C-alpha positions in Angstrom: 0.0 0.0 0.0 2.8 2.4 0.8 4.4 1.9 -2.6 1.1 2.7 -4.3 0.5 5.9 -2.3 4.1 7.0 -3.0 3.6 6.4 -6.7 0.4 8.3 -6.7 2.0 11.3 -4.9 4.9 11.3 -7.3 2.6 11.2 -10.3 0.5 14.1 -8.9 3.6 16.2 -8.3 4.9 15.5 -11.8 1.6 16.4 -13.4 1.4 19.6 -11.3 4.9 20.7 -12.2 4.2 20.0 -15.9 1.0 22.1 -15.8 2.7 25.0 -13.9 5.5 25.1 -16.5 3.0 25.2 -19.3 0.9 27.9 -17.5 4.0 30.0 -17.3 4.8 29.7 -21.0 1.2 30.3 -21.9 0.7 33.4 -19.7 3.9 35.0 -21.1 2.9 34.2 -24.7 -0.6 35.8 -24.4 0.3 38.8 -22.2 1.1 41.2 -25.0 -2.4 40.8 -26.3 -4.7 40.2 -23.4 -3.0 42.5 -20.9 -2.6 45.4 -23.3 -5.1 48.2 -23.0 -7.6 48.7 -25.8 -6.7 51.2 -28.5 -7.9 54.8 -27.8 -11.5 55.2 -28.7 -12.2 51.5 -28.4 -13.5 49.4 -25.5 -12.5 45.8 -24.7 -15.8 43.9 -24.5 -14.3 40.5 -23.8 -11.0 38.7 -23.6 -10.3 35.0 -23.4 -7.9 32.2 -24.0 -7.6 28.5 -24.2 -4.7 26.1 -23.9 -4.3 22.4 -24.6 -4.9 20.1 -27.5 -6.9 22.4 -29.7 -5.8 21.4 -33.2 -4.3 18.3 -34.5 -4.2 14.8 -33.1 -2.0 14.9 -30.0 1.4 15.0 -28.4 1.6 18.8 -28.3 0.1 21.9 -26.6 -1.7 24.6 -28.6 -2.8 28.0 -27.5 -5.3 30.7 -28.5 -6.0 34.1 -27.0 -8.4 36.9 -28.1 -10.0 40.2 -27.3 -13.2 41.5 -28.7 -13.2 45.3 -29.3 -16.0 47.8 -29.8 -15.3 51.1 -31.5 -14.8 53.0 -34.7 -11.2 52.2 -35.6 -10.4 50.0 -38.6 -8.2 46.9 -39.0 -5.1 48.9 -39.8 -5.3 51.1 -36.7 -5.9 48.1 -34.5 -2.9 46.3 -36.0 -0.8 49.4 -35.4 -1.9 49.5 -31.8 -0.9 45.9 -31.2 2.2 46.0 -33.3 4.3 44.3 -30.6 2.1 41.1 -31.0 3.4 38.6 -33.5 1.1 36.9 -36.0 -1.9 39.0 -35.0 -5.3 38.1 -36.6 -7.8 41.0 -36.9 -11.3 40.3 -38.3 -14.8 41.6 -37.9 -17.1 39.7 -35.6 -20.6 41.2 -36.0 -20.4 44.8 -34.8 -17.1 44.1 -33.0 -13.5 43.4 -33.9 -12.0 40.0 -32.9 -8.2 40.4 -32.4 -6.5 37.1 -31.8 -3.3 35.0 -31.8 -3.1 31.3 -32.3 -0.1 29.0 -31.9 -0.1 25.4 -32.9 2.6 23.6 -30.9 3.1 26.4 -28.3 5.1 23.7 -26.5 6.3 20.7 -28.4 6.4 18.4 -25.3 3.3 17.6 -23.4 5.1 16.3 -20.3 2.4 14.9 -18.1 0.0 17.8 -18.7 -3.4 16.2 -19.3 -4.7 19.2 -21.3 -2.3 18.5 -24.1 -3.3 15.0 -25.2 
C-alpha cells in the first residue's frame, strides 16, 4: 500500500509541475495581447484564451488568445496599436473586432499535462 501511495503522490507532483510550466509559458505568450489596453477610442468587450490540444491529433500543446473590441477604428489602426504582438489576426465579428493570436505547438512536449493529449 505504501508503494502505491508513494507512486500516486509522485505522479500528482509531476503532473502539477508540468501544468505549472505550461501555464507560465502560456501566460507569457498571451500577455502582450490580453494584458494590453484597448486602442484609444475603443473598448474591450471581452477577452479569453484556451490552452491544450486544440488542433491536431495529440502530443503537443496549442494556444489561442483573443480580445473583442468595440469602437470606430479600422483593422489597420488596430494592428498598429498591437504592433508588438506577433502573428496578429484581426477580423470583424458582427459589430465588434476580434483580435486574436493562435499558436499550434506552443510547447512541443506535453510532459504529463493532461490538457495536451
